[in-house]
BAVEX-930445 format. One record per residue (C-alpha): residue number from 0; x, y, z; residue in three letters; chain. Coordinates in steps of 0.001 Angstrom, whole numbers. Each point is the difference from the previous one (the first is absolute). Example, Ala and Ser with C-alpha at 12.3 -4.5 7.8 and 13.67 -1.06 7.14 Angstrom:
BEGIN
<r><k>0</k><xx>12300</xx><yy>-4500</yy><zz>7800</zz><r>ALA</r><c>A</c></r>
<r><k>1</k><xx>1370</xx><yy>3440</yy><zz>-660</zz><r>SER</r><c>A</c></r>
% end
This chain:
BEGIN
<r><k>0</k><xx>-60</xx><yy>-93</yy><zz>107</zz><r>MET</r><c>A</c></r>
<r><k>1</k><xx>1701</xx><yy>3595</yy><zz>-1108</zz><r>THR</r><c>A</c></r>
<r><k>2</k><xx>-2637</xx><yy>2440</yy><zz>1609</zz><r>GLU</r><c>A</c></r>
<r><k>3</k><xx>-1482</xx><yy>-221</yy><zz>3363</zz><r>ASP</r><c>A</c></r>
<r><k>4</k><xx>-3440</xx><yy>1095</yy><zz>-575</zz><r>ASN</r><c>A</c></r>
<r><k>5</k><xx>184</xx><yy>1395</yy><zz>3488</zz><r>GLY</r><c>A</c></r>
<r><k>6</k><xx>796</xx><yy>-3201</yy><zz>1592</zz><r>LEU</r><c>A</c></r>
<r><k>7</k><xx>3313</xx><yy>1551</yy><zz>1748</zz><r>THR</r><c>A</c></r>
<r><k>8</k><xx>-2003</xx><yy>2376</yy><zz>1785</zz><r>GLY</r><c>A</c></r>
<r><k>9</k><xx>-2485</xx><yy>-2304</yy><zz>737</zz><r>ILE</r><c>A</c></r>
<r><k>10</k><xx>2833</xx><yy>-2569</yy><zz>1510</zz><r>ALA</r><c>A</c></r>
<r><k>11</k><xx>1170</xx><yy>2971</yy><zz>2117</zz><r>HIS</r><c>A</c></r>
<r><k>12</k><xx>-3211</xx><yy>904</yy><zz>1387</zz><r>ALA</r><c>A</c></r>
<r><k>13</k><xx>-547</xx><yy>-3870</yy><zz>706</zz><r>ALA</r><c>A</c></r>
<r><k>14</k><xx>3560</xx><yy>412</yy><zz>2033</zz><r>ARG</r><c>A</c></r>
<r><k>15</k><xx>-728</xx><yy>2888</yy><zz>1676</zz><r>ASP</r><c>A</c></r>
<r><k>16</k><xx>-3309</xx><yy>-727</yy><zz>1317</zz><r>ALA</r><c>A</c></r>
<r><k>17</k><xx>1386</xx><yy>-3261</yy><zz>1062</zz><r>PHE</r><c>A</c></r>
<r><k>18</k><xx>2890</xx><yy>1650</yy><zz>1655</zz><r>ASP</r><c>A</c></r>
<r><k>19</k><xx>-2564</xx><yy>2206</yy><zz>2163</zz><r>LYS</r><c>A</c></r>
<r><k>20</k><xx>-2178</xx><yy>-2880</yy><zz>876</zz><r>GLY</r><c>A</c></r>
<r><k>21</k><xx>2850</xx><yy>-1944</yy><zz>1224</zz><r>ALA</r><c>A</c></r>
<r><k>22</k><xx>1244</xx><yy>3165</yy><zz>1938</zz><r>SER</r><c>A</c></r>
<r><k>23</k><xx>-3700</xx><yy>174</yy><zz>1444</zz><r>THR</r><c>A</c></r>
<r><k>24</k><xx>-29</xx><yy>-3906</yy><zz>1121</zz><r>ALA</r><c>A</c></r>
<r><k>25</k><xx>3618</xx><yy>-58</yy><zz>1123</zz><r>GLN</r><c>A</c></r>
<r><k>26</k><xx>-1198</xx><yy>2908</yy><zz>2366</zz><r>GLY</r><c>A</c></r>
<r><k>27</k><xx>-3227</xx><yy>-1584</yy><zz>1365</zz><r>ILE</r><c>A</c></r>
<r><k>28</k><xx>1739</xx><yy>-3483</yy><zz>114</zz><r>HIS</r><c>A</c></r>
<r><k>29</k><xx>3006</xx><yy>1670</yy><zz>2377</zz><r>GLU</r><c>A</c></r>
<r><k>30</k><xx>-2537</xx><yy>1775</yy><zz>2371</zz><r>THR</r><c>A</c></r>
<r><k>31</k><xx>-1873</xx><yy>-3161</yy><zz>763</zz><r>ILE</r><c>A</c></r>
<r><k>32</k><xx>3073</xx><yy>-2017</yy><zz>109</zz><r>ALA</r><c>A</c></r>
<r><k>33</k><xx>1672</xx><yy>2790</yy><zz>2546</zz><r>LEU</r><c>A</c></r>
<r><k>34</k><xx>-3014</xx><yy>315</yy><zz>1951</zz><r>THR</r><c>A</c></r>
<r><k>35</k><xx>1070</xx><yy>-2816</yy><zz>2505</zz><r>PRO</r><c>A</c></r>
<r><k>36</k><xx>3340</xx><yy>1429</yy><zz>745</zz><r>PHE</r><c>A</c></r>
<r><k>37</k><xx>-1273</xx><yy>3382</yy><zz>131</zz><r>ASP</r><c>A</c></r>
<r><k>38</k><xx>-2200</xx><yy>-1175</yy><zz>2742</zz><r>LEU</r><c>A</c></r>
<r><k>39</k><xx>3050</xx><yy>-2131</yy><zz>1811</zz><r>MET</r><c>A</c></r>
<r><k>40</k><xx>1729</xx><yy>3633</yy><zz>-4</zz><r>GLU</r><c>A</c></r>
<r><k>41</k><xx>-2953</xx><yy>1644</yy><zz>1602</zz><r>ARG</r><c>A</c></r>
<r><k>42</k><xx>-328</xx><yy>-2216</yy><zz>2743</zz><r>LEU</r><c>A</c></r>
<r><k>43</k><xx>3328</xx><yy>-350</yy><zz>481</zz><r>GLY</r><c>A</c></r>
<r><k>44</k><xx>232</xx><yy>-4178</yy><zz>-889</zz><r>VAL</r><c>A</c></r>
<r><k>45</k><xx>3334</xx><yy>-833</yy><zz>-1034</zz><r>MET</r><c>A</c></r>
<r><k>46</k><xx>1007</xx><yy>3643</yy><zz>-1771</zz><r>PRO</r><c>A</c></r>
<r><k>47</k><xx>3310</xx><yy>-1883</yy><zz>-1128</zz><r>GLU</r><c>A</c></r>
<r><k>48</k><xx>-2093</xx><yy>-2652</yy><zz>-1730</zz><r>LEU</r><c>A</c></r>
<r><k>49</k><xx>-2806</xx><yy>2122</yy><zz>-1674</zz><r>ALA</r><c>A</c></r>
<r><k>50</k><xx>2715</xx><yy>2785</yy><zz>-1636</zz><r>ALA</r><c>A</c></r>
<r><k>51</k><xx>1868</xx><yy>-3202</yy><zz>-1216</zz><r>GLU</r><c>A</c></r>
<r><k>52</k><xx>-3375</xx><yy>-904</yy><zz>-1109</zz><r>GLY</r><c>A</c></r>
<r><k>53</k><xx>-913</xx><yy>2910</yy><zz>-1844</zz><r>LYS</r><c>A</c></r>
<r><k>54</k><xx>3399</xx><yy>281</yy><zz>-1641</zz><r>ARG</r><c>A</c></r>
<r><k>55</k><xx>-190</xx><yy>-3484</yy><zz>-1437</zz><r>VAL</r><c>A</c></r>
<r><k>56</k><xx>-3571</xx><yy>206</yy><zz>-1038</zz><r>THR</r><c>A</c></r>
<r><k>57</k><xx>662</xx><yy>3313</yy><zz>-1461</zz><r>SER</r><c>A</c></r>
<r><k>58</k><xx>3137</xx><yy>-842</yy><zz>-2302</zz><r>THR</r><c>A</c></r>
<r><k>59</k><xx>-1708</xx><yy>-3239</yy><zz>-865</zz><r>THR</r><c>A</c></r>
<r><k>60</k><xx>-3187</xx><yy>1351</yy><zz>-1277</zz><r>LEU</r><c>A</c></r>
<r><k>61</k><xx>2213</xx><yy>2985</yy><zz>-2162</zz><r>ALA</r><c>A</c></r>
<r><k>62</k><xx>1969</xx><yy>-2826</yy><zz>-1680</zz><r>THR</r><c>A</c></r>
<r><k>63</k><xx>-2844</xx><yy>-2116</yy><zz>-800</zz><r>ILE</r><c>A</c></r>
<r><k>64</k><xx>-1827</xx><yy>3644</yy><zz>-1707</zz><r>TYR</r><c>A</c></r>
<r><k>65</k><xx>3074</xx><yy>733</yy><zz>-1749</zz><r>ASP</r><c>A</c></r>
<r><k>66</k><xx>201</xx><yy>-3527</yy><zz>-1472</zz><r>LYS</r><c>A</c></r>
<r><k>67</k><xx>-3731</xx><yy>554</yy><zz>-952</zz><r>VAL</r><c>A</c></r>
<r><k>68</k><xx>902</xx><yy>3404</yy><zz>-1644</zz><r>ARG</r><c>A</c></r>
<r><k>69</k><xx>2954</xx><yy>-1257</yy><zz>-1584</zz><r>ASP</r><c>A</c></r>
<r><k>70</k><xx>-2187</xx><yy>-3409</yy><zz>-1507</zz><r>VAL</r><c>A</c></r>
<r><k>71</k><xx>-2593</xx><yy>3021</yy><zz>-999</zz><r>ASN</r><c>A</c></r>
<r><k>72</k><xx>2770</xx><yy>2584</yy><zz>-1645</zz><r>HIS</r><c>A</c></r>
<r><k>73</k><xx>1144</xx><yy>-3665</yy><zz>-2201</zz><r>ARG</r><c>A</c></r>
<r><k>74</k><xx>-3013</xx><yy>-1095</yy><zz>-1168</zz><r>VAL</r><c>A</c></r>
<r><k>75</k><xx>-879</xx><yy>3720</yy><zz>-1126</zz><r>SER</r><c>A</c></r>
<r><k>76</k><xx>3220</xx><yy>388</yy><zz>-1894</zz><r>ASP</r><c>A</c></r>
<r><k>77</k><xx>-623</xx><yy>-3379</yy><zz>-1490</zz><r>TYR</r><c>A</c></r>
<r><k>78</k><xx>-3392</xx><yy>863</yy><zz>-1205</zz><r>ALA</r><c>A</c></r>
<r><k>79</k><xx>1490</xx><yy>3223</yy><zz>-1533</zz><r>VAL</r><c>A</c></r>
<r><k>80</k><xx>2583</xx><yy>-1590</yy><zz>-1538</zz><r>SER</r><c>A</c></r>
<r><k>81</k><xx>-2822</xx><yy>-2227</yy><zz>-1869</zz><r>LEU</r><c>A</c></r>
<r><k>82</k><xx>-1327</xx><yy>3370</yy><zz>-1709</zz><r>THR</r><c>A</c></r>
<r><k>83</k><xx>3525</xx><yy>673</yy><zz>-1810</zz><r>ARG</r><c>A</c></r>
% end
């Protein structure tokens, strides 16, 4: 295919929308996952463990959602390459 007929723009718009959705999901997921650790900290129950749990959870979620975005970008790039 030599011209993209607007497909490149559509692919980029879809990628951007997916990225925003992934960021929203990540925020919700992190809020829910960190709630027990926040409660532990507020109650003074094993605050060191709570802090470490928050750190590990946040790092893990960030890594997972970064990979989700990476795959999304690769699929988008592949879709664009098919329009050329």
